Every structure is written in structure tokens, then in C-alpha cells.
C-alpha positions in Angstrom: 16.9 21.4 19.5 14.7 21.5 16.7 15.9 25.0 15.7 19.6 23.7 15.6 18.6 20.9 13.2 16.3 22.7 11.0 19.3 24.6 9.4 20.3 21.1 7.9 17.6 21.9 5.8 18.6 25.4 4.6 21.6 23.6 2.8 21.4 23.1 -1.2 23.8 22.5 -4.1 23.9 25.8 -4.5 25.5 26.5 -0.8 23.8 28.1 2.9 25.1 29.1 5.8 23.9 27.7 9.3 21.4 30.8 10.0 18.8 29.6 12.1 16.1 30.9 9.3 12.4 30.4 10.2 10.7 31.7 6.9 11.1 30.5 3.6 9.6 32.1 0.2 9.4 31.5 -3.7 10.2 34.2 -5.4 8.7 34.0 -9.1 10.9 35.5 -11.9 9.5 37.5 -15.2 12.1 36.0 -17.6 15.6 34.6 -18.3 16.6 37.8 -20.2 20.3 37.6 -18.9 21.0 33.9 -19.1 24.5 32.9 -20.6 22.7 29.7 -22.1 22.1 29.3 -25.5 19.1 26.5 -26.8 21.6 25.7 -29.3 23.8 24.5 -27.0 21.6 22.5 -25.0 24.6 20.3 -23.7 25.7 22.5 -21.1 22.7 22.4 -19.6 20.7 19.3 -20.1 22.5 15.9 -19.9 22.6 13.4 -22.9 20.0 11.3 -21.9 17.9 13.8 -21.5 18.6 15.4 -25.0 18.4 12.0 -26.4 14.8 11.7 -25.1 13.8 14.6 -26.3 15.0 13.9 -29.9 13.3 10.7 -29.9 10.2 12.1 -29.3 10.7 15.0 -31.2 10.4 17.4 -28.5 11.9 20.8 -29.1 14.1 21.7 -26.2 12.3 25.4 -25.1 12.8 28.3 -22.7 11.8 26.4 -19.4 14.8 24.1 -19.9 16.9 26.8 -19.3 18.2 27.5 -16.4 17.1 30.2 -13.6 19.2 33.5 -14.5 22.7 33.4 -12.3 22.5 37.2 -12.3 19.5 36.7 -11.0 20.0 34.4 -8.3 22.9 36.2 -7.2 21.5 40.1 -6.9 18.4 37.7 -4.5 20.7 36.7 -2.4 22.7 39.4 -1.8 20.3 41.1 -0.5 20.9 38.6 2.8 18.7 35.4 2.0 19.6 32.1 1.9 19.1 29.8 -1.4 16.9 27.1 -0.3 16.3 25.7 -4.1 15.3 26.7 -7.5 12.6 25.6 -10.3 13.7 26.4 -13.9 10.5 24.9 -15.6 8.3 27.2 -13.5 11.2 29.7 -13.2 11.6 30.0 -9.6 13.8 30.6 -6.5 13.1 29.4 -3.1 14.7 31.5 -0.3 14.5 31.3 3.4 15.3 34.3 6.0 14.3 35.5 9.5 13.3 39.4 8.2 10.2 39.8 5.8 11.7 43.2 5.0 14.4 41.7 3.3 11.3 40.0 0.9 10.0 43.1 0.4 13.0 44.3 -1.0 13.1 41.0 -3.0 9.6 42.0 -4.5 10.6 45.0 -5.8 13.5 43.8 -7.9 12.6 44.4 -12.1 13.1 40.7 -12.5 10.8 39.5 -10.1 6.6 38.5 -10.8 6.0 37.9 -7.1 6.9 36.3 -4.0 5.0 33.9 -1.9 5.4 32.6 1.6 5.9 28.6 1.6 7.3 27.7 4.9 7.0 28.8 8.8 9.3 27.5 11.5 7.1 24.6 13.0 7.1 24.3 17.3 11.1 24.1 18.2 10.3 20.7 20.1 9.3 18.6 16.7 11.5 16.3 15.4 13.0 17.2 12.1 15.4 14.2 11.2 14.7 10.5 11.8 17.8 9.2 13.6 16.8 5.2 14.3 16.3 2.5 11.9 13.7 0.0 12.6 15.0 -4.0 13.8 15.0 -6.3 10.9 13.6 -9.6 10.7 14.5 -10.8 6.9 12.3 -14.0 7.0 9.5 -13.5 4.1 7.8 -16.5 3.9 8.2 -18.9 1.1 5.7 -19.3 -1.9 5.1 -21.8 -4.6 3.2 -19.0 -6.8 6.8 -17.2 -8.6 5.2 -13.9 -7.9 4.6 -14.7 -4.2 1.0 -13.1 -3.2 1.8 -9.9 -5.4 0.3 -12.3 -8.5 -3.4 -10.7 -8.2 -2.4 -7.1 -8.3 -0.7 -7.9 -11.8 -2.7 -10.0 -13.4 -5.4 -8.0 -12.8 -4.2 -5.3 -15.3 -2.6 -8.7 -17.5 1.3 -7.3 -16.3 2.1 -10.9 -15.9 1.5 -11.5 -19.4 3.7 -8.4 -20.5 6.7 -10.0 -18.0 5.9 -13.7 -19.8 6.5 -11.8 -22.8 10.3 -10.6 -22.2 9.1 -7.4 -20.8 10.2 -6.7 -17.0 11.3 -3.5 -17.1 15.0 -4.0 -18.9 16.7 -0.8 -19.7 14.2 1.5 -18.1 14.7 3.9 -15.8 12.0 5.0 -13.0 12.3 8.0 -10.2 10.4 7.9 -7.3 9.7 11.2 -5.5 8.6 10.1 -2.1 9.3 10.7 2.0 12.1 8.2 2.4 12.9 5.0 2.3 13.5 3.3 5.7 15.4 0.3 5.5 15.2 -0.1 1.7 19.5 -0.6 1.8 19.3 -3.7 4.2 16.3 -5.9 3.7 18.0 -8.7 2.2 15.0 -9.3 -0.1 15.7 -5.7 -1.9 19.2 -6.3 -2.5 19.0 -7.1 -6.4 17.0 -4.1 -6.9 19.3 -2.0 -8.9 19.3 1.6 -7.5 21.2 4.0 -9.5 21.4 7.0 -6.8 19.4 8.6 -4.0 19.1 12.3 -3.5 17.4 14.4 -0.9 15.8 17.6 -1.1 14.4 18.6 2.2 17.6 17.5 4.2 20.8 16.9 2.4 22.2 15.7 5.7 19.6 13.3 6.3 20.0 9.5 5.8 17.0 8.9 3.4 17.0 5.3 4.4 16.4 5.7 7.9 13.7 8.4 7.1 9.7 7.7 6.2 8.9 4.0 5.4 6.4 5.0 2.9 8.6 5.1 -0.3 10.4 2.0 0.4 6.8 0.2 0.2 6.3 1.8 -2.8 9.4 0.4 -4.1 8.8 -3.0 -3.3 5.7 -2.6 -5.7 7.8 -2.1 -8.7 11.1 -3.5 -7.7 10.9 -6.6 -6.0 12.3 -9.6 -8.0 13.1 -12.7 -5.4 11.0 -15.4 -7.2 8.7 -17.0 -4.5 8.7 -14.4 -2.2 7.4 -11.3 -4.2 7.8 -9.6 -7.7 7.0 -6.5 -8.5 5.6 -4.6 -11.4 8.5 -3.8 -13.1 11.2 -6.0 -11.3 14.5 -5.4 -13.4 14.0 -1.4 -14.0 16.7 0.7 -12.5 15.8 3.5 -10.1 16.2 6.7 -8.6 15.4 7.1 -4.9 14.2 10.7 -4.3 13.0 12.3 -1.1 10.7 15.6 -1.3 8.1 15.1 1.4 8.9 16.4 4.9 6.6 14.4 7.1 8.0 16.8 10.3 5.5 19.6 8.4 2.9 20.4 6.1 3.7 23.3 4.0 3.6 24.6 0.7 7.7 24.6 0.0 7.3 21.0 -0.2 6.4 21.4 -3.7 9.5 23.3 -4.2 11.2 20.5 -3.0 9.0 17.8 -5.1 9.8 20.3 -8.5 13.5 20.3 -7.9 13.2 16.4 -7.8 11.4 16.2 -10.7 13.7 18.5 -12.6 16.6 16.3 -11.5 14.7 13.0 -12.9 14.9 14.8 -16.1 18.2 15.5 -16.0 19.5 12.1 -15.4 17.3 10.5 -18.1 14.8 9.1 -15.9 11.4 7.6 -18.3 9.0 7.2 -15.7 8.0 8.8 -12.6 6.3 7.7 -9.4 4.7 10.0 -6.9 2.6 8.5 -4.2 2.3 12.4 -2.9 -0.6 14.9 -2.9 -1.3 18.0 -1.1 -4.7 20.0 -0.1 -4.4 20.7 3.0 -1.5 22.7 4.9 -0.5 23.4 8.6 -1.2 27.5 7.7 -4.8 26.9 6.5 -4.9 30.2 4.7 -3.0 28.0 2.3 -5.7 25.1 1.9 -6.6 24.2 -1.5 -10.4 24.7 -2.6 -12.3 22.6 -4.9 -12.2 25.3 -8.3 -8.5 25.0 -7.9 -7.9 21.4 -9.0 -7.5 23.0 -12.5 -4.3 21.5 -13.4 -2.7 24.8 -13.3 -2.8 26.1 -10.0 -1.0 23.8 -7.4 3.2 24.6 -8.7 3.0 20.7 -8.1 0.1 20.5 -10.8 1.8 23.1 -13.1 5.2 20.7 -13.1 3.5 17.2 -13.3 1.7 18.3 -16.6 5.6 19.4 -17.8 6.6 15.9 -17.7 5.4 14.8 -20.5 6.4 17.7 -22.3 10.1 16.6 -21.5 9.4 13.3 -22.4 8.6 11.7 -19.2 5.3 9.4 -17.9 4.1 10.6 -14.6 2.5 8.0 -12.4 0.5 9.5 -9.1 -1.8 8.7 -6.9 -5.5 9.9 -6.4 -5.2 10.8 -3.2 -7.1 9.1 0.0 -9.7 11.5 0.8 -12.9 9.7 -0.8 -14.4 8.6 2.5 -13.6 11.9 4.7 -14.9 15.5 3.8 -12.5 16.3 0.9 -13.3 13.6 -1.1 -11.8 14.8 -4.4 -8.4 14.2 -6.3 -5.2 16.0 -4.6 -2.7 18.1 -6.4 -0.8 16.8 -8.5 -3.5 14.7 -9.4 -5.2 17.1 -11.2 -2.5 17.7 -13.6 -3.0 17.1 -17.7 -1.2 14.5 -19.8 -0.1 12.5 -16.4 -1.7 9.1 -15.3 -3.7 9.6 -11.8 -4.2 6.3 -10.4 -7.0 5.4 -7.7 -7.9 2.5 -5.7 -9.5 -1.1 -5.9 -9.2 -3.9 -3.9 -8.2 -7.3 -5.7 -11.6 -8.1 -6.7 -12.3 -4.8 -8.5 -14.3 -2.9 -6.3 -13.9 0.4 -5.3 -11.9 1.1 -2.4 -13.4 4.0 0.1 -11.1 6.0 0.5 -10.1 6.4 -3.0 -10.2 10.4 -3.8 -12.6 11.0 -7.1 -12.8 13.3 -9.9 -13.5 15.0 -12.1 -11.0 18.2 -12.4 -12.1 21.7 -12.3 -12.2 22.0 -15.9 -14.1 18.7 -16.5 -11.4 16.3 -17.3 -11.8 12.7 -16.6 -10.1 12.2 -12.9 -9.0 9.6 -11.8 -7.4 8.1 -14.9 -7.0 4.4 -14.2 -7.7 2.3 -11.1 -5.4 -0.7 -10.0 -4.8 -2.4 -6.4 -4.5 0.0 -3.6 -6.4 -2.2 -0.9 -4.7 -4.5 0.9 -1.7 -4.5 -1.7 1.3 -6.7 -1.1 4.3 -4.4 0.3 7.8 -5.2 1.8 7.8 -3.9 5.5 11.1 -2.1 7.2 11.3 -5.1 9.3 11.9 -7.6 5.9 8.7 -9.2 6.2 5.8 -8.6 3.6 2.6 -7.5 4.6 -0.6 -5.5 3.3 -1.4 -1.3 3.3 -4.1 0.4 1.9 -3.8 3.6 0.1 -3.5 5.2 -4.0 -0.4 5.2 -2.9 0.6 2.0 -3.4 -2.5 1.4 -6.6 -0.2 3.7 -8.2 3.2 2.2 -7.8 1.7 -1.0 -9.5 0.4 0.4 -12.2 3.7 2.6 -13.2 5.3 -0.9 -13.2 3.3 -2.2 -15.8 3.0 1.4 -17.8 7.1 1.2 -17.8 7.0 -2.7 -18.7 4.6 -1.1 -21.5 6.7 1.9 -22.8 9.7 -1.0 -22.6 7.5 -3.0 -25.1 6.6 -0.3 -27.2 9.8 2.3 -27.6 8.6 4.2 -30.5 5.9 5.9 -28.7 6.2 9.0 -26.5 4.9 9.6 -23.2 1.8 11.5 -23.8 0.9 8.1 -26.6 1.9 5.8 -23.5 -0.6 7.5 -20.8 -3.2 7.8 -23.9 -2.5 4.3 -24.7 -3.5 3.0 -21.2 -6.4 4.9 -20.8 -8.1 3.5 -23.9 -7.0 0.1 -22.6 -9.0 0.8 -19.7 -12.1 -1.3 -18.7 -15.0 1.7 -18.8 -12.8 3.6 -21.6 -16.1 3.8 -24.0 -18.0 5.4 -20.7 -15.3 6.8 -18.3 -16.8 8.5 -15.0 -15.3 10.3 -12.5 -15.1 7.5 -9.8 -13.1 4.5 -11.8 -12.1 7.1 -14.5 -11.2 4.8 -17.7 -11.4 1.9 -15.4 -8.6 -1.3 -15.1 -6.0 -1.0 -18.0 -5.3 -4.4 -19.8 -2.2 -3.3 -20.6 -1.5 -6.6 -22.6 -4.5 -5.5 -25.0 -2.8 -2.4 -24.9 0.5 -3.7 -26.3 -1.6 -6.1 -28.8 -3.1 -2.7 -30.2 -0.3 -0.7 -30.7 2.6 -3.1 -31.8 
């Protein structure tokens, strides 16, 4: 049964057959030499919003923006494989098949730089798609405090002061790249969150609102806008909900899905991206990362994350929850350059023991900043507020406040916003590999820059 369902994973906008493929490979390409597109005509491959964002920040449209060459894709497909997804920034095509000799033939094509196995079909008895929803209560407690229980996780960085000044995320678009958004469409207290759209890069046939609840909790930290129930950190922003995490297995291909999701976010004009995902260990243990590879360049995810600011987007990501385990370090894409990697503290500012530590292999300070990730207030799948632990929640809590800060300072570039947030941290004068630059003061950042 599992293998029959797995075929759904192979479907993409490009199209794929119903063949029950058991292998996926990332095909790295050498160039875009036979592209039919031109940098002089960006409107043919970039949305108006994406072009305007680059122009506003004086960012060049370059060869990484050009789509993967269609001629190369067609040639690869004709070798007998199915196209799963593509990434134009890193110039690769992900394919699926059952026959490794097909990959050997593809590797010999003159435009192919390298091939890498990124997925093996898991145990056929494992599920691959959620089919059942949690039941709803939809009776969150009313609180005298307008922010509900969430005020403390906002006021620790003075995000409430930005709200009071009128900066609540209006006109800003946030993409959440996550594992699923269980019941987010049915929870009464989340009905007024402005969802622009959703897209599943793992399985287009799946119900993104039936899959994992992780993304729903993340969304609630930012987007909740129910006075006296819960107010999030950017309650008037707009959202794209994107699924890249396959919770049923752990393989490199999820970074291919994540890449496609990030490039999609760029294409629809997103301003800020939150991703509470991170990887360092896989089902194929030979793919596990080593400390020396946390340089922001080794993992595909990290390379892509670093490019987000070059395209004019701010990317906020979780540091990881390995601090009390054997790994301890940040997890890609948290090692990327030009992103805000967020560790976890409690509501008194004390380090959460699970929060992953830095620095990067090349000596950059990580995590960048800290936010509440221990007993964070989030929405539950039953429509009742609860508390949750993880840098998965410190990241979106910070993401919303960064979004409001950028709304308040629209003339700054993505990289300038990232640096401004770092400088506003309470440890900015002496950053370390545990707290990074510390707890940011976004109101101070606004006052210093306006």
C-alpha cells in the first residue's frame, strides 16, 4: 500500500508518471548555456513583485535567477527518469527512477556536473500521507490581557512597542516553510489570518491542512490576531503556507523540496521567510553531517538560505534543538550566512537547555539572536491554546517582530535588517556561541535607524 501511495510524491508541476519509483537523485548541472531566457527580459521568468523587490534594494538580476535550461531537463527525462523538482539558484534537477544505470547514463551527459542519491524508498508498511484530522474544541480561554498569554514572548524584545506605533505587519508577506498546517483552516481563532495560498512540495496530492501540526503552531506564533485570546508577533501580515518536510522519512531530498519552496516564495513576492526545519542526521547514516561541514556552503539548504538575502528576502530559521544531546550544534540551514538563526530562552531570558549552539565551522557567530522557545504560547490542533518547546517557536516569534521592524523601516535592505537586529541584541558588544548577539530590542533598532 505504501508503494502505491509513494507514487504521489513524484508528481510535480512538470508532470510525472505513476511509476512506483524507489530512488531519487539530485542532478547538478554545469551551466545554463542553452537557456531561451535573457537577463534583459526578467519579466519572462520573475514575477512583478520579485523584480520590484530586487530593484528597490538595488539587487542585480543575475544568472541564478534564470530557470534551469529546458533543453537539459528534456534530455534528462528522455533517459527514462521522472522529474521531481528543480532548483534554479543552485542549478539542479531532482529525478526519480528504479534503475541506477539510468543515472550512470545521465552522469555522462556533457552538461552534468555531478549526481547524488537523495532518497531511497522507505519501509512499504510506513504511512506516507495523513488522512485523519484531529477533533476540535474551539474554546480558547478569554483573557483580560489583549495579547492573551503571549504578551511576554513579544515584550521581551519590545515587539509590543512596534505594534503600539502601528507596525503590525500590514503590507508584508511572510512564507512559512514547514511540515504541515494541521487544522489551521478550521480553528476558529485562526480564521482571520490572511492566508494568500498554500503549496505542498512533498506530495501535491496531500491535504496540507491534514498533515503535521508543526507548521500550524508556527503560524499561530506570528499570525494570531484574536484580542484577549492571542496576538502574534505580526498579526496583520499576509502568509504563504509551504510544505517541504516529509515527516515519514528523513532524506536529503527534503532539502530539494525546501529549495523549491524558497524559490517559489521569491517568485510570489514574499518579504520574509520563516523555516523551523533543520537537518543533520538522516535515515541513510552515510549522509549525516559533520561539524566541519557547518560552513554555510556544504548543505544545499544552507547555500540556498544564504541566497535569500541576495534576492531581497529576510530568512529567519531555528537554531535546532540538539543542545542537550550528543550533536549539540546548530543545524543547517542555521549555519547559512545572511540569515537570522534563532536560539531558545524561557520567559525570564534563561537559556533553554535544548537550544543548539554555534559557532559555524568558519567561525561566524551562531545563533544570531534569542527568543522565547521554552513554554512558548501556541495554538493546538483542537483550537485551544497550549505551550510548546523548541527553537521551532523562538524562530517564528522573532520572525514576526523582524517583519514589523522592516515594515517600519521599508528603505532598508534585507541584509541591513539582519544586521540591525543583531546590533540591537543585549550581547551585541560581546557575542558568544550560546546566546549569539542576545535578545534583540526591535524598538531600539527602530529608534536607532529611523
